[in-house]
C-alpha positions in Angstrom: 103.3 -18.0 256.8 101.5 -14.6 255.7 99.5 -14.3 252.8 100.3 -11.0 250.9 97.9 -9.2 249.1 98.9 -7.2 245.7 98.9 -3.5 246.3 96.1 -1.3 244.2 95.9 2.0 244.4 92.3 3.3 243.8 92.0 7.0 242.2 89.3 9.4 242.6 89.3 11.5 239.8 87.2 14.5 239.6 86.2 15.9 236.6 82.5 17.5 237.4 80.9 14.0 237.1 80.6 10.9 239.3 84.1 9.6 240.4 85.4 6.4 239.1 87.9 4.3 241.3 90.3 2.2 239.2 91.8 -1.2 241.0 95.0 -2.0 239.3 95.9 -5.7 240.4 96.5 -9.2 239.5 93.2 -11.2 240.0 93.9 -14.9 240.6 90.6 -17.1 240.5 89.6 -20.8 240.0 90.5 -20.3 236.4 90.4 -17.2 234.0 86.6 -17.7 232.9 85.8 -16.5 236.7 88.5 -14.3 236.6 87.4 -12.2 233.8 83.7 -11.9 235.5 85.2 -11.5 239.0 87.1 -8.1 237.4 83.9 -7.1 235.7 81.9 -7.2 238.9 83.9 -5.0 240.3 83.4 -2.3 237.8 79.6 -2.3 238.1 78.6 1.4 238.9 81.4 3.3 237.3 80.4 6.0 234.7 81.9 8.5 232.1 83.6 11.4 233.5 80.6 13.3 231.9 77.4 12.4 230.2 77.9 10.7 226.7 81.8 11.7 226.4 83.4 8.8 226.0 85.7 10.5 228.7 86.3 7.3 231.0 89.6 5.6 232.6 89.3 2.8 230.1 90.2 4.7 227.2 92.7 6.4 229.5 94.3 3.1 229.5 93.9 1.7 225.7 94.9 5.0 224.1 97.4 6.3 226.9 95.9 9.4 226.9 92.5 10.6 227.8 90.1 11.3 225.3 86.7 13.1 224.9 84.2 12.7 221.6 83.2 16.0 221.5 79.7 15.6 220.7 80.5 13.0 218.0 78.6 9.7 219.1 80.5 6.7 219.4 84.0 8.4 218.0 85.6 6.6 221.0 83.0 3.9 221.8 84.7 1.8 224.6 82.8 -1.8 225.1 85.4 -3.7 223.3 87.9 -1.7 225.3 86.2 -2.5 228.2 86.6 -6.3 227.6 90.0 -6.0 226.8 90.9 -4.1 230.3 89.2 -7.0 232.4 91.1 -9.3 230.6 94.3 -7.5 231.3 93.7 -7.3 235.2 92.6 -10.7 235.1 96.0 -11.7 233.8 94.9 -13.3 230.8 97.2 -12.3 228.0 96.5 -10.8 224.3 96.6 -13.8 222.4 93.3 -15.2 224.3 91.3 -12.2 224.5 92.9 -9.0 222.4 93.2 -5.5 222.9 91.2 -3.6 220.6 88.3 -1.0 220.4 86.5 -2.4 217.2 84.0 -5.6 218.4 84.2 -6.9 214.9 88.1 -7.3 215.2 87.5 -8.9 218.7 85.2 -11.5 217.6 87.6 -12.6 214.3 90.5 -12.8 216.7 89.2 -14.9 218.8 88.2 -17.1 217.1 91.7 -17.0 215.3 93.3 -17.6 218.9 91.1 -21.1 219.1 88.0 -19.6 220.4 84.8 -21.2 219.6 81.9 -19.5 218.0 78.1 -20.0 218.8 75.4 -18.4 216.7 72.1 -17.2 217.6 70.1 -20.2 217.3 72.6 -23.0 217.6 71.2 -24.2 220.9 74.2 -23.1 222.8 74.0 -22.4 226.3 76.1 -19.2 227.0 78.4 -20.0 229.8 80.7 -17.7 233.0 83.1 -15.9 230.9 82.0 -16.2 227.1 81.9 -13.3 225.4 78.8 -12.2 223.8 78.0 -10.3 220.8 75.4 -8.3 219.0 74.7 -6.2 215.9 75.2 -7.9 211.9 79.2 -9.5 212.1 79.3 -9.1 215.8 79.8 -4.9 214.8 77.1 -3.5 217.4 78.2 -4.3 220.9 79.8 -7.0 223.5 79.9 -7.8 227.3 81.3 -10.1 229.3 78.5 -13.4 230.3 78.3 -14.4 233.9 75.5 -17.4 233.3 72.6 -18.3 231.6 68.9 -19.8 233.0 66.9 -20.6 230.3 66.1 -18.8 227.4 68.0 -15.9 229.1 71.3 -14.7 229.0 73.1 -12.6 232.2 76.2 -10.2 231.3 78.3 -7.2 232.1 79.0 -4.6 229.6 80.7 -1.5 229.2 79.2 1.9 227.6 76.1 0.8 228.2 73.3 3.6 227.0 70.8 2.7 230.4 72.9 4.9 232.8 73.8 8.2 232.2 76.5 8.9 232.2 77.0 5.7 230.1 78.7 2.9 232.1 79.5 -0.4 233.5 75.8 -2.2 234.0 74.6 -5.6 234.8 72.9 -6.6 231.8 70.7 -9.5 230.5 68.6 -10.3 227.2 66.5 -13.2 225.5 68.6 -15.8 223.4 66.3 -14.8 220.4 66.9 -11.6 221.1 66.6 -9.9 217.7 69.8 -7.9 217.7 71.9 -10.7 219.4 74.6 -12.2 216.7 76.1 -14.6 219.1 78.9 -16.0 221.7 82.7 -16.9 221.5 84.5 -19.0 224.1 87.6 -18.0 224.1 90.7 -20.3 224.4 91.5 -20.0 228.1 94.2 -22.0 229.7 93.1 -24.6 231.7 96.1 -24.2 234.5 94.2 -23.0 238.0 96.0 -20.3 239.2 96.0 -20.5 243.3 93.6 -19.1 245.5 94.0 -15.3 245.8 93.7 -13.1 248.8 90.6 -10.9 248.8 90.6 -7.3 246.8 90.1 -4.3 249.0 87.4 -2.3 247.3 87.8 1.0 248.5 85.7 4.5 247.9 84.4 8.1 249.1 80.7 8.8 249.5 78.5 11.3 251.2 76.4 8.3 253.3 77.8 5.4 255.4 78.3 2.7 252.1 76.5 5.2 249.7 77.3 6.2 246.2 80.8 8.3 245.0 79.3 11.7 245.0 79.7 14.0 242.1 81.6 16.8 243.6 83.1 17.6 247.2 82.7 20.7 249.0 83.9 22.0 252.7 81.6 21.8 255.8 79.8 18.5 254.2 80.2 14.8 256.2 82.1 12.6 253.6 82.4 8.3 254.2 85.4 6.5 253.3 83.7 3.0 253.0 85.9 -0.1 251.8 85.1 -3.4 251.1 86.8 -7.0 251.4 86.1 -9.0 248.2 86.8 -12.7 247.3 88.1 -12.2 243.2 87.3 -15.8 242.9 83.4 -15.6 243.4 82.7 -11.9 244.1 81.1 -12.3 247.6 82.4 -10.5 250.4 85.2 -12.0 252.0 83.7 -13.4 255.4 81.3 -15.3 253.2 83.6 -17.7 251.6 87.0 -17.3 254.4 87.7 -17.5 258.1 91.0 -15.4 258.8 92.2 -13.2 261.6 93.1 -9.4 260.4 92.9 -5.6 261.3 91.5 -3.1 258.9 92.7 0.8 259.8 90.8 3.5 258.1 92.8 7.1 257.8 91.7 10.5 256.7 94.8 12.6 255.7 94.3 16.0 254.9 95.8 18.3 252.5 98.8 19.2 254.1 99.6 15.2 254.9 98.6 15.7 258.6 96.1 13.0 260.1 92.3 14.1 260.3 91.3 10.9 261.3 91.5 7.1 261.7 90.1 4.3 263.1 90.4 0.2 263.0 88.1 -2.6 262.7 88.8 -6.2 263.9 87.5 -8.5 261.3 85.0 -6.5 259.4 85.0 -7.2 255.6 83.0 -3.6 255.0 82.9 -0.5 256.8 83.4 3.1 256.8 84.7 6.2 259.2 83.6 9.8 258.6 85.1 13.3 258.4 83.9 16.7 257.0 86.8 18.7 255.5 86.9 22.7 256.2 89.5 23.7 253.9 89.8 23.1 250.1 92.2 20.8 248.6 93.0 17.5 247.9 92.3 14.6 250.7 93.3 11.4 250.8 91.9 8.1 252.5 93.7 5.2 253.2 92.5 1.6 254.3 95.2 -1.1 255.0 94.8 -4.8 256.4 97.3 -6.4 258.6 97.1 -10.0 259.9 96.9 -13.2 258.0 96.8 -10.4 255.1 98.8 -7.6 254.1 97.7 -4.9 251.9 96.1 -1.1 251.6 94.3 0.8 249.1 94.1 4.2 248.7 91.4 7.0 247.4 92.0 10.7 247.0 89.3 13.3 246.6 89.8 17.0 245.8 87.4 19.3 247.7 86.3 22.8 246.8 84.8 25.7 248.5 81.2 26.3 247.7 80.9 27.8 244.1 77.7 29.6 245.4 77.1 33.3 245.5 73.9 34.7 247.8 72.4 37.4 246.0 69.7 39.6 247.8 67.6 42.9 246.7 64.4 44.8 247.7 61.5 44.5 245.0 58.3 46.2 244.5 56.7 42.5 243.8 57.7 39.0 244.5 61.1 38.1 243.2 60.7 41.4 240.7 62.8 43.9 239.9 65.7 45.7 242.4 64.4 48.8 243.8 66.3 51.3 246.2 64.0 53.9 247.2 60.5 53.4 247.9 57.2 55.7 249.1 56.0 55.6 252.7 53.3 53.2 253.5 54.2 50.6 250.3 54.6 47.0 250.6 58.2 46.0 249.7 59.7 42.5 249.3 62.8 41.4 250.5 64.0 38.9 247.8 67.1 36.2 247.4 68.4 33.8 245.1 71.6 31.0 245.5 73.4 31.8 242.5 76.6 30.2 240.8 79.5 32.3 241.0 80.5 31.4 237.6 77.1 31.3 235.5 74.9 33.4 237.0 72.3 30.8 237.2 70.9 29.2 240.6 72.9 26.6 241.2 72.8 22.8 241.3 75.5 22.3 243.7 73.1 22.4 246.7 71.3 19.0 245.1 70.4 16.9 248.1 72.4 19.3 250.9 70.1 20.3 253.8 70.7 24.5 254.0 68.5 27.1 255.9 68.3 30.5 254.4 66.8 33.3 257.2 65.5 36.5 255.9 65.3 39.4 258.1 64.4 43.1 257.6 65.6 45.9 260.3 63.7 49.2 260.5 65.5 52.1 260.3 65.8 52.5 263.9 67.4 49.0 264.2 64.5 47.0 265.3 63.4 43.9 263.5 60.5 44.4 261.0 60.0 40.6 260.1 61.9 37.5 260.0 61.1 34.1 258.7 63.6 30.9 257.7 63.4 28.4 254.7 64.6 24.8 254.1 66.7 24.2 251.1 65.0 26.6 248.8 67.1 28.2 246.7 65.3 31.5 246.1 62.3 33.1 248.1 61.1 36.5 249.9 59.3 37.7 252.8 56.8 40.7 252.2 56.9 44.2 254.5 54.9 47.2 254.7 57.4 50.2 255.1 55.9 52.7 257.0 58.4 54.5 258.5 60.8 57.1 256.4 64.6 56.2 256.5 67.0 53.4 255.4 65.4 49.7 255.8 68.1 46.8 256.0 67.5 43.4 254.7 70.2 40.6 256.1 70.0 37.0 254.3 71.9 34.4 256.2 72.5 31.2 254.2 73.5 27.6 256.6 75.0 24.8 255.5 76.6 22.4 258.4 79.3 24.5 260.0 79.7 27.1 256.8 77.7 29.8 256.6 77.3 33.3 254.5 75.5 36.4 254.4 74.0 39.2 251.8 73.1 42.2 253.1 70.8 45.2 251.0 69.2 48.1 251.5 66.0 50.5 250.9 65.1 54.0 251.2 61.8 55.4 252.1 62.4 58.7 250.8 60.9 62.0 252.8 58.2 63.4 250.9 59.1 67.1 250.7 55.5 69.3 251.4 56.3 72.9 250.7 54.6 76.2 251.7 55.3 79.2 249.9 55.7 83.2 251.0 56.6 85.9 249.0 59.9 87.2 250.4 60.4 90.1 247.9 57.7 91.5 246.2 58.0 92.5 242.4 57.6 96.0 241.2 57.6 97.5 238.0 61.2 97.7 237.3 62.8 94.6 239.9 61.6 91.0 239.6 60.4 89.1 243.2 61.2 86.3 244.9 58.7 83.5 246.1 59.9 81.3 248.8 59.0 77.8 249.1 60.0 75.7 252.5 59.4 72.2 253.8 59.4 71.4 257.5 62.4 69.3 257.1 64.1 72.8 256.2 64.7 72.3 252.4 63.9 75.3 250.6 64.1 76.8 247.2 62.9 79.9 245.6 61.2 80.9 242.0 61.1 84.4 240.5 58.6 86.6 240.1 58.5 88.5 237.0 58.5 91.7 237.8 55.0 94.0 236.6 56.4 96.4 234.5 55.0 99.7 234.5 51.2 100.8 233.8 51.5 104.1 231.7 48.4 106.7 231.7 47.1 108.7 228.6 49.7 111.1 229.2 49.4 115.0 228.6 51.4 118.0 226.9 53.8 119.6 229.6 55.1 121.7 227.4 53.4 123.3 224.1 55.2 123.1 220.9 55.9 126.6 219.2 56.7 127.4 215.7 60.4 127.7 216.7 60.4 124.8 220.0 59.4 121.5 220.3 57.3 120.4 222.5 56.7 117.7 225.6 54.4 114.9 225.9 54.6 113.2 229.3 53.1 109.8 230.5 53.3 108.6 233.9 53.1 105.4 235.8 50.0 104.8 237.6 52.1 102.4 240.0 55.3 103.9 240.8 55.2 107.3 239.8 57.8 107.0 237.2 57.3 109.1 233.7 58.6 109.0 230.5 58.2 111.6 227.6 58.1 112.2 224.1 58.3 115.3 222.0 56.0 117.1 220.2 57.6 118.6 217.0 57.4 122.2 216.0 54.7 124.0 214.4 55.0 124.1 210.9 53.6 128.0 210.7 54.3 130.8 213.2 51.9 131.1 216.0 48.8 133.6 214.8 49.5 133.2 211.0 46.6 132.5 208.6 44.5 132.4 211.9 46.1 129.4 213.3 46.4 130.1 216.8 48.5 128.4 219.3 47.6 125.4 220.8 46.7 126.2 224.7 48.6 124.7 228.0 47.9 121.1 228.9 46.0 120.6 225.3 46.8 117.8 222.8 45.8 119.5 219.3 45.4 116.1 217.9 44.5 114.2 221.3 47.3 112.2 221.4 50.9 112.9 219.5 51.9 110.6 216.6 54.8 107.9 217.6 57.5 108.9 215.2 58.3 106.8 212.8 61.5 104.5 212.5 62.7 106.9 209.8 62.1 109.7 212.4 64.4 111.0 214.6 64.0 109.1 217.8 63.4 111.6 221.4 65.7 111.5 223.8 64.3 110.8 227.0 65.2 111.6 230.1 67.8 109.6 232.1 65.0 108.6 234.9 62.6 106.8 232.2 62.5 103.1 230.7 63.1 102.1 227.3 60.1 101.0 225.3 59.5 99.6 222.1 55.8 100.6 221.9 53.2 102.8 223.2 51.8 100.0 225.6 55.0 100.0 227.5 55.8 96.3 227.1 59.8 95.2 227.3 61.9 94.0 224.5 60.9 90.0 224.3 63.9 87.3 223.9 62.9 86.2 220.8 64.0 82.6 221.2 65.2 80.4 218.5 67.3 77.6 217.9 70.8 78.8 218.8 69.3 81.8 220.9 71.5 82.0 224.6 70.1 83.0 227.6 70.9 83.5 231.5 68.9 82.4 234.0 70.0 85.1 236.7 68.1 83.1 239.6 69.5 79.8 238.4 72.9 81.0 237.9 72.5 79.4 234.8 73.4 79.8 231.0 71.2 78.0 228.6 71.2 77.5 224.9 68.0 77.0 222.7 68.4 73.6 221.1 64.7 73.4 219.7 61.5 74.9 219.0 58.3 72.8 218.2 55.6 75.2 218.1 55.1 76.1 222.0 57.2 73.6 223.3 61.1 75.1 223.7 64.0 72.8 224.6 66.7 74.0 226.0 70.5 72.8 227.0 72.3 73.5 230.5 75.5 75.0 228.8 77.5 76.3 231.8 77.0 77.3 235.7 77.1 81.2 236.1 78.0 80.6 240.1 82.0 79.7 240.2 81.4 78.9 243.7 78.3 76.5 244.0 79.0 73.0 245.5 75.3 71.7 244.6 74.3 72.2 241.3 70.5 71.5 240.4 69.2 71.2 236.7 66.2 72.2 237.0 63.3 70.5 234.9 62.4 73.8 233.3 63.1 77.3 233.2 61.5 80.6 232.2 63.3 82.8 229.9 63.1 86.4 230.4 59.9 87.3 228.5 58.6 84.6 230.7 58.7 81.5 228.3 58.8 78.3 229.9 61.5 76.0 228.6 62.1 72.4 229.2 65.9 71.5 230.2 66.6 68.3 228.2 70.1 68.3 227.8 73.3 69.0 229.8 75.8 70.4 227.2 79.3 69.5 226.3 82.3 70.7 229.0 79.2 72.2 230.9 81.5 71.6 234.6 84.7 70.4 232.7 87.4 70.2 235.7 85.1 72.2 238.2 87.0 71.5 241.2 84.0 73.1 243.8 80.8 71.1 243.0 80.5 68.1 245.0 76.7 67.1 244.8 74.5 67.2 241.0 70.9 66.7 240.8 69.8 66.3 237.2 65.8 67.1 236.3 63.3 64.5 235.1 63.1 66.2 231.9 67.0 65.6 230.9 67.5 63.0 227.9 71.7 63.2 227.5 74.5 64.4 229.2 77.0 65.0 226.5 81.0 64.6 226.4 83.1 65.7 229.0 79.8 67.4 230.8 81.5 66.7 234.3 85.3 65.7 233.4 87.4 66.1 235.9 85.1 66.6 238.3 87.4 65.3 241.2 85.6 66.9 244.3 82.1 65.2 242.8 80.6 62.6 245.0 77.0 62.7 244.6 75.1 62.4 241.4 71.5 61.8 241.2 70.7 61.0 237.1 66.8 61.9 236.2 64.4 59.3 234.9 64.5 60.0 231.0 68.0 59.9 230.8 68.7 57.9 227.6 72.4 59.0 227.0 75.6 59.1 228.8 78.3 60.9 226.7 82.0 60.0 225.7 84.5 61.0 229.1 81.2 62.3 230.5 82.2 61.5 234.3 85.6 60.6 233.6 88.2 61.3 236.6 85.5 61.9 238.8 87.7 60.3 241.7 85.4 60.5 244.6 82.2 59.7 243.1 81.1 57.0 245.5 77.6 55.3 244.3 75.5 55.9 241.3 72.1 54.8 239.7 71.8 54.3 235.7 67.8 54.5 235.4 66.0 52.2 233.5 65.6 54.2 230.2 69.7 54.5 229.6 70.0 52.9 226.0 73.9 54.3 225.5 77.0 55.0 227.8 79.9 56.5 225.8 83.5 55.5 225.8 85.3 56.2 229.3 82.0 57.5 230.6 82.9 56.6 234.0 86.8 55.9 233.5 89.0 56.3 236.6 85.9 56.6 238.7 88.3 54.7 241.4 85.8 55.5 244.6 82.8 54.2 242.8 81.8 51.1 245.0 78.4 50.9 244.5 76.8 51.0 241.0 72.9 50.0 240.6 71.9 49.6 236.9 68.1 49.6 236.2 68.6 49.6 232.6 68.1 46.3 230.8 68.9 48.0 227.2 72.1 48.2 227.1 74.2 46.1 224.4 77.7 45.6 222.7 76.9 48.9 220.4 75.3 51.0 223.3 78.2 50.8 225.8 81.2 52.4 224.9 84.8 50.7 225.8 86.3 51.6 229.2 83.1 52.8 230.1 83.8 51.4 233.8 87.2 50.7 233.6 89.2 52.0 236.8 86.2 52.2 238.6 87.0 50.2 242.6 87.7 46.4 242.3 85.6 46.2 245.4 82.8 47.4 243.6 79.4 45.7 243.4 77.3 46.2 240.4 73.6 45.3 240.4 71.9 44.7 237.1 68.4 43.8 236.2 67.3 39.9 237.0 68.0 38.1 234.3 70.4 40.1 232.8 73.4 39.1 234.8 74.6 36.2 232.8 74.9 38.8 229.6 75.7 41.9 231.2 78.8 39.9 233.1 80.0 38.7 229.4 79.3 43.0 227.8 81.1 44.7 230.7 83.9 42.1 230.8 84.8 43.2 227.3 84.1 46.4 227.5 87.0 46.7 230.4 85.4 46.0 233.4 87.8 44.5 236.1 87.0 40.8 236.4 87.6 41.4 240.4 84.3 43.6 240.4 81.2 41.6 241.1 77.7 41.6 239.3 74.6 40.2 240.6 
């Protein structure tokens, strides 16, 4: 008659630590002492699910639920629980070895149920199945004795601190050890059970007959391993018995279909392997047929690799990201393999054999450089960017049959070299134009101030008389324009009191006095220019805080916001060109009187709901963009922000639905609420500043940007910014790297 093995199920419980295999079987051995030792031996190597947590299935059995000490050491200490569990699995009743989590309680109940106690120093030689106790009144630790030899006792104990996480350990100590309390021999039954069939020990490993891995990933080979163990001796079954049997091992996919199966004849230990290609819960089953019938099963969850390949170009090895470089400069294509959840370098690939290949492509598509690294979580290659245009960096990660890639770009910007010529000469009355043009076709213009009239000393063109005013005429020596001044009538009639009439073309006083402010101003002819003094200087701008003036050449209006000595700062308040599609905010603007002013701000509502502009270039002097500056500019696709920018106001770019990419400069400290709200096409966002804080970043600042957007942040700020931006409304679908 065939002997039927008791079936038992082996669960592989994955909680981020070592897997745990739990045989739930009725053990039959020569006697109860050998049976409890056999069960204890089958548990060697089992560990807590996480380090120093007391989270282990023996406690699940004892408490009827899963427990965790949450950092409170020994809250659920389980050395006594382990002894109780082994006794239960060996079929030893609780009246012989009690079910308890307290070592002193276990010692007392063992003695009360007829067990024999042997204190340290009594000369007793401990035997197989004895229970060993440590600490005052057996209050510290407990284990199961295998045997003793000379002055040394050998035992198996749970919750052993020599493993990390704590686990089941093969231990020994001197019979005179300082913390040894002694031994209790339980009142084991003397009836010998029948000789049992072998037990099947089954587990999953990342090598043939190896250890249980801590995590399972797609694309990696795993091994379904088994051993047949004689429960009485703890030895391999074929060492103590002769039998005919067949072992069949089978891998099952998550959908229940068979992935692979193989059979062995009379082999008491072996394995088969399989490479999971999809995530899910797999099962491995080992069946024995022939003289013995039985099976055992293991399940394990396979997950996708939780790693992200991050690549960028930098001016230094593993330095900060850069998107624009100078021609002839060496830049570095860098990469990191990081955990998608924590943003830190991943530990998920420890012990894995993978390859990372970096390749740089020139603007013409040819390969500029390439190199491969083995098992390196971060590295770089350097390359001199000699051509103008966009270079592409491609980083490819390969692990077994799995692969991933990350692309990044850097542009060698064209350096403009301008030549200038006067395309309109300045005159006395009109300003001129100087045009600057680069070989690439780009050009811009500057105004040449009008020269102003240069007046001669003037002459009397009509003599004053006693009854009529005279005329004094000035002529511009540059253009010939004229202006006149009245000569007051003489107080006396000509010839009276011997005062002769002044001759024609003479100036009795050398030059007539300019009338005072209280005098009647002369009526000048229509073809003359108005002047505020005899020198011919035009009326000045009188620049002071709050003064508004127009730059006619730049089609813009400005307001003076500060005057500090010779430094005058102005704010760009609005465009006077309603049809402009490209707007350039200059570094400086020249007022009508020739004063050069710094443009340091873009005013509130400056371009609000402007449907014409498509591109904005902000000068490097601009430090702030005020609220609603570009609100609702629905056709705006490109914005270049200047390097001095520190503040972006509330709703500054809200509703710019066609804005596709943006770089936030390194000095920005404040981004107001809803600053980029609803920019639904914004897919590329390069944040160079590392100065943003919860106070500086407003609510919903980037809410509503594209869910497929990739946000690149400074190295070392990924984790902090990920938390900050999520708190401020950024979608969790948006990737930060």
